[in-house]
C-alpha positions in Angstrom: 13.7 -128.6 -93.7 15.2 -128.5 -90.2 18.7 -126.6 -89.8 21.5 -128.4 -87.8 23.6 -125.2 -87.8 24.0 -121.5 -88.9 27.5 -120.3 -89.5 28.1 -116.5 -89.5 31.6 -115.1 -91.2 32.2 -111.8 -89.3 35.3 -110.8 -91.0 33.6 -107.5 -92.5 31.3 -109.4 -95.0 28.3 -109.2 -92.7 29.3 -106.8 -90.1 32.2 -104.4 -90.0 33.3 -104.6 -86.5 36.9 -103.5 -86.8 36.2 -100.0 -85.6 34.8 -101.5 -82.3 37.5 -103.9 -81.9 40.0 -101.1 -82.2 38.4 -99.0 -79.6 38.0 -102.1 -77.3 42.0 -102.8 -77.8 42.7 -99.1 -77.2 40.8 -98.8 -74.1 42.0 -102.3 -72.7 45.5 -101.4 -73.4 45.5 -98.0 -71.8 43.8 -99.4 -68.8 46.2 -102.2 -68.2 49.4 -100.3 -69.5 48.8 -96.8 -68.6 49.6 -95.7 -72.1 47.6 -94.7 -75.3 48.2 -96.9 -78.2 47.6 -95.5 -81.9 45.9 -97.6 -84.6 49.0 -98.2 -86.1 50.5 -99.7 -83.1 47.4 -102.0 -82.5 47.4 -103.2 -86.0 51.2 -104.3 -85.7 50.1 -106.7 -83.0 47.9 -108.4 -85.5 48.3 -111.9 -86.4 47.0 -114.0 -83.4 43.5 -113.9 -82.4 42.0 -111.3 -79.8 43.4 -113.1 -76.8 46.9 -113.4 -78.3 47.0 -109.7 -79.3 46.1 -108.7 -75.6 48.7 -111.3 -74.1 51.3 -109.5 -76.4 50.6 -106.2 -74.8 49.6 -107.0 -71.1 51.6 -110.3 -70.6 51.5 -110.0 -66.8 47.7 -109.6 -66.5 46.5 -110.9 -69.9 43.5 -112.9 -68.3 41.9 -109.8 -66.8 42.8 -107.9 -69.9 41.2 -110.3 -72.0 38.0 -110.3 -70.1 38.1 -106.4 -70.1 38.5 -106.5 -74.0 35.6 -108.8 -74.4 33.4 -106.7 -72.0 34.2 -103.7 -73.8 33.7 -105.2 -77.2 30.0 -106.2 -76.0 29.1 -102.8 -74.7 30.7 -101.0 -77.6 28.9 -103.2 -80.3 
């Protein structure tokens, strides 16, 4: 049998990456805004995907901030 694709659902079912994402958001936001955000504040931005969350917090430099978030996430994970 030859597989055409493999799909992973990483919403906590296979890997709990929430703590890593929170740390990456926290470090990104502090770097770009100069202020520390609590977990509660970060969770209040949830709704859109990671890019949308970063755009809400760092609207003036969101492209660089998104790149930073993903780079941090990769290093931390």
